N, C-alpha and C positions, 0 to 999 in steps of 0.2 A: 505495499500500500503507499503510495507516495503522499508527501505531505499536504500536496493540493485534495487528493480522496479524504484526508483525513480532516483536513478543514471542512469541506463538504459536509462530510458525516456529522461535524459537530455544529454545522449550520452558520460557518464562517466564510466570507467572501474570500478569494485569493489573495487579494490586497490586503484585507484586515490580517489574515494569517501572517503575510510577511512585513506587514508594520509592527505586529504585537511579537513575532517568534521569528529567530534566525534559520530554523529548520523544526523538524518533528522531534529531534532529540530535545531541544530545548523545551517544547512543549510538554513532552513525556516528563522533563524535570518539573516544570511549573505547577502541573495539576497535582500530584501528590503532596508539594509544597504547599498549595493553596487548601488543598484538603488538610492537613494536619495543622495548617495554623487557623483554619475555622474550628476545627475541633477543640482546640485550645482555647479558643476565645469562648466557646459554647460553654465548655466546663468551668472557665474562670468565671462567666456570668452566672452560671449556676450556682458555684461557691458563693457568690456575692449576694445571692438572692434567695440562698437557702434557708430551711428552719434551722436552729440551733440543736435541738434533739438528734443526735449520732443517728437514729434508725430513720426519722423522716430527711436527714442531711443526704444520707446515701442514697436513699429512694429517689429525692429529688434530683441529685446529680447524675445518678443512673439514667433518669427517664430523659433527662435532656440529653444524653449521649446517645441513649438508642433513638429519640426523636429525631436527632440530627442524622444517625446512620440511615 
């Protein structure tokens, strides 16, 4: 699969793909990076908004993460 095919499958125009990424390898690094950072932010937000009771805190954080997934 070429970079162009990858872009089309993702709904990106050829121009947008090449303005955003040097190639498919750069895209394949960027996607997991974005997922990890978003997961981290989700967990941090859940911790900041969680109840204080340990059982409820764990349930709240796990729920936030599973909703993210």
